[in-house]
C-alpha positions, -999 to 999 in steps of 0.1 A, spaced: 597 256 -214 572 271 -239 582 295 -263 563 313 -292 586 332 -317 570 358 -338 537 339 -344 516 350 -372 480 333 -374 448 338 -396 412 332 -397 410 333 -438 419 367 -449 418 381 -414 453 384 -394 446 374 -359 478 371 -342 508 395 -352 540 383 -346 535 371 -310 562 362 -290 558 347 -253 576 322 -231 566 303 -202 595 290 -180 592 257 -163 578 259 -127 561 296 -135 524 307 -135 523 332 -166 491 351 -176 479 366 -209 458 394 -204 435 412 -229 402 421 -238 375 402 -259 384 395 -290 421 408 -284 436 373 -295 439 354 -262 420 321 -274 434 320 -309 469 321 -291 459 289 -271 443 274 -302 476 279 -322 497 266 -295 477 233 -295 478 231 -333 438 238 -336 451 272 -356 481 264 -376 504 296 -378 513 310 -409 548 319 -398 567 316 -367 578 289 -342 563 273 -313 585 252 -293 578 228 -260 610 220 -244 630 230 -273 611 206 -299 587 224 -323 553 218 -320 537 238 -347 542 213 -373 527 185 -353 487 176 -347 472 185 -314 474 148 -301 512 153 -306 511 182 -285 492 164 -258 514 136 -257 544 158 -253 530 168 -218 504 196 -225 468 197 -217 441 225 -223 412 236 -203 392 250 -227 372 284 -228 335 277 -214 346 244 -197 335 222 -224 328 189 -204 313 162 -219 275 170 -207 262 137 -211 288 116 -195 291 114 -157 319 133 -137 343 99 -135 337 93 -173 348 129 -178 379 124 -158 386 90 -178 383 108 -210 410 129 -199 432 99 -192 427 84 -224 463 81 -234 472 65 -200 472 26 -203 473 17 -167 441 13 -151 460 18 -115 474 50 -129 440 62 -139 424 52 -107 452 71 -87 449 101 -108 412 102 -103 415 101 -64 443 129 -68 415 148 -85 389 139 -61 413 155 -32 418 188 -51 380 189 -57 360 171 -30 330 184 -47 336 162 -75 340 129 -55 305 138 -40 289 138 -76 312 108 -90 283 93 -110 265 127 -116 257 137 -150 283 166 -159 256 187 -179 235 190 -147 260 205 -125 268 242 -119 291 263 -138 317 262 -108 314 221 -107 318 220 -144 349 243 -144 364 220 -117 357 189 -137 373 206 -169 404 215 -147 404 177 -133 398 163 -166 429 182 -180 453 172 -148 444 135 -158 467 137 -186 494 140 -164 505 173 -179 540 191 -172 524 223 -186 485 231 -184 467 260 -203 438 273 -188 417 296 -211 395 321 -190 388 295 -162 369 322 -140 346 333 -164 309 335 -154 318 321 -118 307 335 -85 333 356 -67 337 325 -40 341 301 -69 365 324 -87 390 324 -54 386 288 -54 397 285 -90 427 307 -82 437 289 -51 436 256 -69 458 268 -97 484 279 -71 483 243 -58 485 229 -90 519 247 -92 530 237 -61 523 200 -74 549 207 -102 530 218 -131 535 248 -151 506 271 -159 499 294 -186 466 314 -180 443 334 -202 422 355 -180 400 389 -185 402 389 -144 436 406 -145 437 414 -107 432 379 -96 456 365 -120 482 389 -118 481 383 -79 490 346 -83 513 350 -116 549 353 -116 549 371 -150 524 385 -175 517 393 -211 491 422 -224 479 415 -260 458 439 -281 445 436 -314 468 404 -320 498 419 -305 518 418 -276 520 454 -262 533 446 -227 551 422 -209 569 422 -173 565 409 -139 532 405 -122 540 428 -96 549 455 -120 521 449 -142 497 453 -114 509 490 -111 515 496 -146 492 528 -158 480 509 -191 469 477 -170 453 499 -143 433 520 -166 423 492 -192 420 461 -170 419 474 -132 395 501 -130 419 526 -130 
């Protein structure tokens, strides 16, 4: 469904992604693991056209997306849950969700999707009119995921969705990711919490210093010595 082939990306003179290749098949949860500054978020930004690759190709369902703008990427069926949530802090919960649906012209469809998000996250329904910036980090993360789902994506990319959350809320987020997959949405997940990510993923990649150094099934990565020592506490 999504394929990166030999992608190289730069920030000015700094070579950040180095021949990155990965793929996500329809219906999978695929995780990209790595330490801080390994290149995980840059990979996400490059997929969505926020960083333009200097070489290599990115395709979605066989069509190149590395040559088009972010708006076209979203129109073709992808959505992003950004790092650090980044909700519209001065808008209400419902207004945030409506922003996620700005490409959906049918008001009935927007209302239907809003109710679907509220079934997934009942806490958001309780805070329908609350200003997003006054909510807890966990609630804002739910809102960021819900906002992305409002675009009706076929593939959703999540950048560190468990960052800064309590253990109970981390479990809630990962349970939600599994439920999203069951609803027919493919998931690419960037995470530092390797144990949780690999326990719900089908496959995984490990990125270090901008290079993919390991790829395997999630089950095999859980027992891999490199992964255990670097990300699972030995």
